[in-house]
C-alpha positions as a Markdown table, in Angstrom:
| # | Residue | x | y | z |
|---|---|---|---|---|
| 1 | Met | -14.8 | -17.8 | 10.6 |
| 2 | Asn | -13.9 | -14.8 | 8.3 |
| 3 | Leu | -11.6 | -15.0 | 5.7 |
| 4 | Ala | -12.3 | -12.0 | 4.3 |
| 5 | Ala | -9.7 | -9.4 | 5.7 |
| 6 | Val | -5.9 | -8.9 | 6.2 |
| 7 | Phe | -4.1 | -10.8 | 8.6 |
| 8 | Pro | -0.4 | -10.2 | 9.4 |
| 9 | Pro | 1.6 | -13.5 | 9.7 |
| 10 | Met | 3.1 | -12.7 | 12.9 |
| 11 | Ala | 6.9 | -13.0 | 13.9 |
| 12 | Thr | 7.7 | -15.2 | 16.9 |
| 13 | Pro | 9.1 | -13.1 | 19.7 |
| 14 | Phe | 11.8 | -14.4 | 22.0 |
| 15 | Arg | 13.4 | -13.3 | 25.1 |
| 16 | Asp | 16.7 | -15.3 | 26.5 |
| 17 | Gly | 15.6 | -17.7 | 23.9 |
| 18 | Lys | 12.4 | -18.7 | 25.0 |
| 19 | Val | 9.0 | -17.8 | 23.8 |
| 20 | Asp | 8.2 | -14.5 | 24.9 |
| 21 | Ala | 4.7 | -15.0 | 25.5 |
| 22 | Pro | 3.5 | -11.6 | 26.6 |
| 23 | Ser | 4.9 | -9.9 | 24.1 |
| 24 | Ile | 2.8 | -11.7 | 21.3 |
| 25 | Val | -0.2 | -10.8 | 23.3 |
| 26 | Phe | 0.9 | -7.0 | 22.6 |
| 27 | Asn | 1.6 | -7.3 | 19.3 |
| 28 | Val | -1.3 | -9.3 | 18.8 |
| 29 | Glu | -3.7 | -6.9 | 20.4 |
| 30 | Arg | -2.0 | -3.5 | 18.5 |
| 31 | Trp | -2.9 | -5.5 | 15.0 |
| 32 | Ile | -6.8 | -6.5 | 16.0 |
| 33 | His | -6.7 | -2.9 | 16.9 |
| 34 | Ala | -5.4 | -1.7 | 13.5 |
| 35 | Gly | -8.4 | -3.4 | 12.0 |
| 36 | Thr | -7.1 | -6.9 | 10.7 |
| 37 | Gly | -9.1 | -10.0 | 11.1 |
| 38 | Gly | -7.2 | -11.5 | 13.5 |
| 39 | Val | -3.6 | -13.1 | 12.8 |
| 40 | Val | -1.5 | -16.2 | 11.6 |
| 41 | Ala | 0.3 | -17.6 | 14.2 |
| 42 | Leu | 3.2 | -20.1 | 13.5 |
| 43 | Gly | 3.4 | -19.1 | 9.6 |
| 44 | Ser | 6.9 | -18.8 | 7.8 |
| 45 | Asn | 7.2 | -15.5 | 9.2 |
| 46 | Gly | 7.1 | -17.0 | 12.5 |
| 47 | Glu | 9.9 | -19.0 | 12.5 |
| 48 | Ala | 7.8 | -22.2 | 12.7 |
| 49 | Pro | 10.4 | -24.7 | 11.8 |
| 50 | Phe | 12.8 | -23.3 | 14.3 |
| 51 | Leu | 9.7 | -24.3 | 17.2 |
| 52 | Ser | 9.8 | -27.5 | 19.0 |
| 53 | Glu | 6.0 | -29.1 | 19.4 |
| 54 | Glu | 5.7 | -27.6 | 22.8 |
| 55 | Glu | 7.2 | -24.2 | 21.9 |
| 56 | Ser | 4.4 | -24.3 | 18.9 |
| 57 | Asp | 2.0 | -24.6 | 21.5 |
| 58 | Arg | 2.8 | -22.0 | 23.7 |
| 59 | Val | 2.8 | -19.4 | 20.6 |
| 60 | Ile | -0.8 | -20.4 | 19.5 |
| 61 | Ala | -1.7 | -20.5 | 23.1 |
| 62 | Ala | -0.5 | -16.7 | 23.7 |
| 63 | Ala | -1.9 | -15.5 | 20.3 |
| 64 | Arg | -5.3 | -16.9 | 21.1 |
| 65 | Glu | -5.3 | -15.0 | 24.4 |
| 66 | Gly | -5.0 | -12.0 | 22.0 |
| 67 | Val | -7.4 | -12.6 | 19.3 |
| 68 | Pro | -10.7 | -12.0 | 20.6 |
| 69 | Arg | -13.5 | -14.9 | 19.6 |
| 70 | Asp | -14.8 | -12.4 | 16.5 |
| 71 | Lys | -11.7 | -12.6 | 15.1 |
| 72 | Thr | -9.8 | -15.0 | 13.3 |
| 73 | Leu | -7.1 | -17.2 | 15.0 |
| 74 | Ile | -4.9 | -19.3 | 12.0 |
| 75 | Ala | -2.4 | -21.6 | 13.2 |
| 76 | Gly | 0.1 | -23.0 | 10.9 |
| 77 | Thr | 0.2 | -26.8 | 11.8 |
| 78 | Gly | 2.3 | -27.7 | 8.5 |
| 79 | Arg | 4.9 | -30.9 | 8.8 |
| 80 | Glu | 6.8 | -33.2 | 6.2 |
| 81 | Gly | 4.4 | -36.1 | 7.7 |
| 82 | Thr | 0.9 | -37.0 | 7.3 |
| 83 | Pro | 0.5 | -38.3 | 10.5 |
| 84 | Ala | 2.9 | -35.2 | 12.3 |
| 85 | Thr | 0.5 | -32.8 | 10.5 |
| 86 | Ile | -2.9 | -33.9 | 11.5 |
| 87 | Asp | -1.8 | -34.2 | 15.1 |
| 88 | Ala | -0.4 | -30.5 | 15.0 |
| 89 | Thr | -3.4 | -29.9 | 13.5 |
| 90 | Arg | -5.4 | -31.7 | 16.5 |
| 91 | Arg | -3.5 | -29.8 | 18.9 |
| 92 | Ala | -3.7 | -26.5 | 17.5 |
| 93 | Ala | -7.7 | -26.7 | 17.6 |
| 94 | Ser | -7.6 | -27.7 | 21.1 |
| 95 | Leu | -5.5 | -24.7 | 22.0 |
| 96 | Gly | -8.4 | -22.5 | 20.2 |
| 97 | Ala | -7.7 | -21.9 | 16.4 |
| 98 | Asp | -9.7 | -21.6 | 14.5 |
| 99 | Ala | -8.3 | -22.6 | 11.0 |
| 100 | Ala | -4.9 | -24.4 | 10.2 |
| 101 | Leu | -2.6 | -23.0 | 7.6 |
| 102 | Val | -0.8 | -26.6 | 6.2 |
| 103 | Arg | 2.3 | -25.9 | 3.8 |
| 104 | Thr | 2.9 | -28.4 | 1.2 |
| 105 | Pro | 5.7 | -31.0 | 2.3 |
| 106 | Ser | 8.7 | -30.7 | 0.4 |
| 107 | Phe | 11.5 | -32.9 | 1.5 |
| 108 | Phe | 11.0 | -35.3 | -1.2 |
| 109 | Lys | 10.3 | -32.8 | -3.7 |
| 110 | Gly | 10.5 | -35.5 | -6.8 |
| 111 | Arg | 7.5 | -37.4 | -5.0 |
| 112 | Met | 5.6 | -34.5 | -4.1 |
| 113 | Thr | 3.1 | -35.4 | -7.5 |
| 114 | Pro | -0.5 | -33.8 | -7.7 |
| 115 | Asp | -1.8 | -36.9 | -6.2 |
| 116 | Ala | 0.3 | -37.0 | -3.1 |
| 117 | Phe | -0.9 | -33.4 | -2.5 |
| 118 | Val | -4.3 | -34.5 | -2.7 |
| 119 | Arg | -4.0 | -37.6 | -0.6 |
| 120 | His | -1.8 | -35.5 | 2.2 |
| 121 | Tyr | -4.5 | -32.8 | 2.3 |
| 122 | Thr | -7.4 | -34.9 | 2.2 |
| 123 | Ala | -6.3 | -37.1 | 5.5 |
| 124 | Val | -5.4 | -34.0 | 6.9 |
| 125 | Ala | -8.8 | -32.3 | 6.4 |
| 126 | Asp | -10.8 | -35.8 | 7.3 |
| 127 | Ala | -9.1 | -35.6 | 10.8 |
| 128 | Ser | -8.9 | -32.1 | 11.5 |
| 129 | Pro | -11.5 | -30.4 | 13.9 |
| 130 | Val | -11.2 | -27.3 | 12.0 |
| 131 | Pro | -11.2 | -26.1 | 8.4 |
| 132 | Val | -7.9 | -26.1 | 6.9 |
| 133 | Leu | -6.3 | -24.0 | 4.4 |
| 134 | Leu | -4.0 | -25.4 | 2.1 |
| 135 | Tyr | -0.5 | -23.3 | 1.9 |
| 136 | Asn | 1.4 | -22.8 | -1.4 |
| 137 | Phe | 4.9 | -21.3 | -1.0 |
| 138 | Thr | 7.3 | -22.2 | -3.8 |
| 139 | Ala | 10.1 | -19.6 | -3.1 |
| 140 | Val | 10.9 | -21.6 | 0.2 |
| 141 | Thr | 9.4 | -25.2 | -0.4 |
| 142 | Gly | 10.9 | -25.8 | -4.2 |
| 143 | Val | 7.2 | -28.0 | -4.7 |
| 144 | Asn | 4.1 | -26.2 | -6.1 |
| 145 | Ile | 0.5 | -27.3 | -6.1 |
| 146 | Thr | -1.1 | -27.1 | -9.3 |
| 147 | Ala | -4.6 | -25.9 | -10.0 |
| 148 | Asp | -6.2 | -29.2 | -11.0 |
| 149 | Ala | -5.1 | -30.7 | -7.3 |
| 150 | Val | -6.4 | -27.3 | -5.6 |
| 151 | Ala | -9.5 | -27.9 | -7.5 |
| 152 | Arg | -9.8 | -31.5 | -6.6 |
| 153 | Leu | -9.3 | -30.6 | -3.1 |
| 154 | Ala | -11.7 | -27.5 | -3.0 |
| 155 | Glu | -14.4 | -30.5 | -3.5 |
| 156 | His | -13.6 | -31.4 | 0.1 |
| 157 | Pro | -16.2 | -30.3 | 2.9 |
| 158 | Asn | -13.3 | -29.2 | 5.4 |
| 159 | Ile | -10.7 | -27.1 | 2.9 |
| 160 | Ala | -11.6 | -23.8 | 3.1 |
| 161 | Gly | -9.1 | -22.1 | 0.8 |
| 162 | Ile | -5.5 | -21.4 | -0.2 |
| 163 | Lys | -2.7 | -19.2 | 0.3 |
| 164 | Glu | -0.4 | -18.1 | -2.2 |
| 165 | Ser | 2.4 | -16.5 | -1.4 |
| 166 | Gly | 4.3 | -16.1 | -5.2 |
| 167 | Ser | 3.6 | -13.1 | -7.2 |
| 168 | Asp | 2.5 | -15.1 | -10.0 |
| 169 | Met | -0.9 | -13.7 | -10.8 |
| 170 | Ala | -1.7 | -16.3 | -13.7 |
| 171 | Gln | -1.3 | -18.9 | -11.2 |
| 172 | Val | -3.9 | -16.8 | -8.6 |
| 173 | Ser | -6.3 | -16.4 | -11.5 |
| 174 | Ala | -6.2 | -20.1 | -12.4 |
| 175 | Phe | -6.6 | -20.8 | -8.6 |
| 176 | Leu | -9.8 | -18.9 | -8.7 |
| 177 | Asp | -10.9 | -20.1 | -12.0 |
| 178 | Ala | -10.6 | -23.6 | -11.0 |
| 179 | Thr | -12.3 | -23.6 | -7.3 |
| 180 | Pro | -15.7 | -22.2 | -6.3 |
| 181 | Arg | -15.8 | -18.8 | -5.2 |
| 182 | Ala | -19.0 | -19.4 | -2.3 |
| 183 | Ser | -17.1 | -22.0 | -0.7 |
| 184 | Phe | -13.2 | -21.8 | -1.5 |
| 185 | Ala | -11.2 | -18.5 | -0.6 |
| 186 | Val | -7.9 | -18.1 | -2.5 |
| 187 | Ile | -5.7 | -15.9 | -0.1 |
| 188 | Ala | -3.1 | -13.2 | -1.4 |
| 189 | Gly | 0.4 | -13.8 | 0.4 |
| 190 | Ser | 2.5 | -11.4 | -1.7 |
| 191 | Ala | 2.2 | -7.7 | -0.3 |
| 192 | Pro | 4.1 | -6.4 | -3.6 |
| 193 | Thr | 0.9 | -7.8 | -5.7 |
| 194 | Leu | -1.9 | -7.5 | -3.3 |
| 195 | Phe | -3.4 | -4.9 | -5.6 |
| 196 | Pro | -3.7 | -7.3 | -8.3 |
| 197 | Ala | -4.7 | -10.4 | -6.6 |
| 198 | Leu | -7.3 | -8.8 | -4.7 |
| 199 | Ala | -8.7 | -7.1 | -7.9 |
| 200 | Leu | -8.5 | -10.6 | -9.5 |
| 201 | Gly | -11.0 | -12.1 | -6.7 |
| 202 | Ala | -8.5 | -13.0 | -3.8 |
| 203 | Leu | -10.9 | -13.0 | -0.7 |
| 204 | Gly | -8.2 | -12.2 | 1.9 |
| 205 | Ala | -4.8 | -11.5 | 2.3 |
| 206 | Ile | -2.0 | -12.9 | 4.7 |
| 207 | Leu | 0.9 | -10.2 | 4.1 |
| 208 | Ala | 4.2 | -10.2 | 6.2 |
| 209 | Val | 4.3 | -6.2 | 6.0 |
| 210 | Ala | 0.9 | -6.3 | 7.7 |
| 211 | Gly | 3.3 | -6.8 | 10.7 |
| 212 | Val | 4.6 | -3.7 | 10.7 |
| 213 | Ala | 1.9 | -1.3 | 8.6 |
| 214 | Pro | -1.2 | -3.4 | 9.2 |
| 215 | Glu | -3.4 | -0.3 | 8.5 |
| 216 | Leu | -2.1 | 0.8 | 5.1 |
| 217 | Cys | -2.5 | -2.9 | 4.2 |
| 218 | Val | -6.1 | -3.0 | 5.3 |
| 219 | Arg | -6.6 | 0.5 | 3.6 |
| 220 | Ile | -5.6 | -0.9 | 0.5 |
| 221 | Tyr | -7.9 | -4.0 | 1.2 |
| 222 | Asp | -10.9 | -2.0 | 1.9 |
| 223 | Ala | -10.1 | 0.3 | -1.3 |
| 224 | Val | -10.4 | -2.5 | -3.2 |
| 225 | Arg | -13.3 | -4.0 | -1.9 |
| 226 | Ala | -15.5 | -0.5 | -2.5 |
| 227 | Gly | -14.3 | -0.5 | -6.1 |
| 228 | Arg | -11.7 | 2.5 | -5.4 |
| 229 | Tyr | -9.0 | 1.2 | -7.7 |
| 230 | Asp | -7.0 | 4.3 | -8.3 |
| 231 | Glu | -6.9 | 4.7 | -4.6 |
| 232 | Ala | -5.7 | 1.4 | -4.0 |
| 233 | Arg | -3.4 | 1.7 | -6.6 |
| 234 | Glu | -1.7 | 4.7 | -5.3 |
| 235 | Leu | -1.8 | 3.1 | -1.5 |
| 236 | Gln | -0.1 | 0.0 | -2.9 |
| 237 | Lys | 2.7 | 2.0 | -4.5 |
| 238 | Arg | 3.6 | 3.5 | -1.2 |
| 239 | Leu | 3.5 | -0.3 | 0.4 |
| 240 | Thr | 5.6 | -1.8 | -2.2 |
| 241 | Pro | 9.1 | -0.7 | -1.2 |
| 242 | Leu | 8.6 | -1.6 | 2.6 |
| 243 | Ala | 7.2 | -4.9 | 1.9 |
| 244 | Arg | 10.2 | -5.6 | -0.2 |
| 245 | Leu | 12.6 | -5.3 | 2.5 |
| 246 | Val | 10.9 | -7.1 | 4.9 |
| 247 | Thr | 10.3 | -9.9 | 2.8 |
| 248 | Thr | 13.1 | -10.8 | -0.3 |
| 249 | Ala | 15.5 | -8.1 | 0.4 |
| 250 | His | 15.9 | -9.1 | 4.5 |
| 251 | Gly | 13.8 | -11.9 | 5.6 |
| 252 | Val | 12.6 | -12.8 | 8.8 |
| 253 | Pro | 15.6 | -10.5 | 10.4 |
| 254 | Gly | 14.2 | -7.5 | 8.5 |
| 255 | Leu | 10.8 | -8.0 | 9.5 |
| 256 | Lys | 11.6 | -8.5 | 13.2 |
| 257 | Ala | 13.9 | -5.2 | 12.7 |
| 258 | Ala | 10.9 | -3.2 | 10.9 |
| 259 | Met | 8.5 | -4.3 | 14.0 |
| 260 | Asp | 10.8 | -2.8 | 16.5 |
| 261 | Leu | 11.5 | 0.4 | 14.8 |
| 262 | Ala | 7.5 | 0.5 | 14.4 |
| 263 | Gly | 6.8 | 0.0 | 18.2 |
| 264 | Tyr | 5.8 | -3.6 | 18.2 |
| 265 | Arg | 7.9 | -6.3 | 19.7 |
| 266 | Gly | 10.2 | -8.2 | 17.0 |
| 267 | Gly | 13.4 | -8.9 | 18.7 |
| 268 | Pro | 16.5 | -11.3 | 17.6 |
| 269 | Pro | 15.5 | -14.3 | 15.1 |
| 270 | Arg | 16.5 | -17.5 | 16.3 |
| 271 | Met | 19.4 | -19.0 | 15.1 |
| 272 | Pro | 20.8 | -20.3 | 12.5 |
| 273 | Leu | 19.2 | -16.7 | 11.7 |
| 274 | Thr | 21.3 | -14.0 | 12.3 |
| 275 | Pro | 20.2 | -10.2 | 13.6 |
| 276 | Ala | 19.4 | -7.9 | 10.2 |
| 277 | Pro | 22.8 | -5.7 | 9.9 |
| 278 | Pro | 22.8 | -2.5 | 10.5 |
| 279 | Glu | 22.9 | -1.5 | 6.9 |
| 280 | Ala | 19.7 | -3.3 | 6.4 |
| 281 | Val | 18.0 | -1.3 | 9.6 |
| 282 | Asp | 19.2 | 1.9 | 8.3 |
| 283 | Gln | 17.6 | 1.2 | 5.0 |
| 284 | Ile | 14.3 | -0.1 | 6.8 |
| 285 | Arg | 14.1 | 2.7 | 9.2 |
| 286 | Ala | 14.4 | 5.3 | 6.2 |
| 287 | Glu | 11.5 | 3.4 | 4.1 |
| 288 | Leu | 9.4 | 3.7 | 7.4 |
| 289 | Ala | 9.9 | 7.3 | 7.8 |
| 290 | His | 8.9 | 7.8 | 4.1 |
| 291 | Leu | 5.8 | 6.1 | 4.3 |
| 292 | Arg | 4.6 | 8.2 | 7.5 |
| 293 | Glu | 5.8 | 11.3 | 5.6 |
| 294 | Ala | 3.4 | 9.6 | 2.4 |
| 295 | Val | 0.6 | 8.5 | 4.8 |
């Protein structure tokens, strides 16, 4: 399993309200051709909390069909309870996932202490047939896993890394300092801070905007790895406006609209989300045009 790459956390396309498996395969094959290291199925951008367990399994199976065996398929398997997370992780592995991305439980926020996270992830990793990646997304969950807890979990032989979706470089640095680089991957999850995260030592990147502009994300990644920091910095400036439009500004509806405009198959989001409004689509269209001119 190779985590030293860029991965799009794929949106889940729907047709007539149902998971559109052929469109998943279509998108995945294009992302692979663009140079990504694989894909993430059922991340936050995949509207995972809105899918049934049967639908979740269909998404993973379709993604596996499009991801070659020499690339990496990561499946989001986080649930609020530890037994449900273990069950989802085992099913994902049986469907061909190479790793499980497990978000922090968050419903009982006041009880989600470092010790609670260590117990949860240890139990999941003990039971998982595939490596486990911790998933910290404080802006959505309202909870934050500490560097101390991550350091304790990094000692587990079946916990391979963490995706940090925030833009706090002090936290990324703390995770890097607290964990062994050789056996534990810190993965950048915020495109506007991709360059600094990689420069600090993040091994890979899981970026929503990679679902729209994968080639540019890969160019930034390759430039940093090759030590071409001025080039990477300039490319980052081009990427950031679009990245913000499809995340903080317009979220999943914006991402799906951008995918449609870029020739992928995004489609409508699932209720209670609603499609991006016309003014948002116009903003995204203009930024995509600007990006094409710049590149």
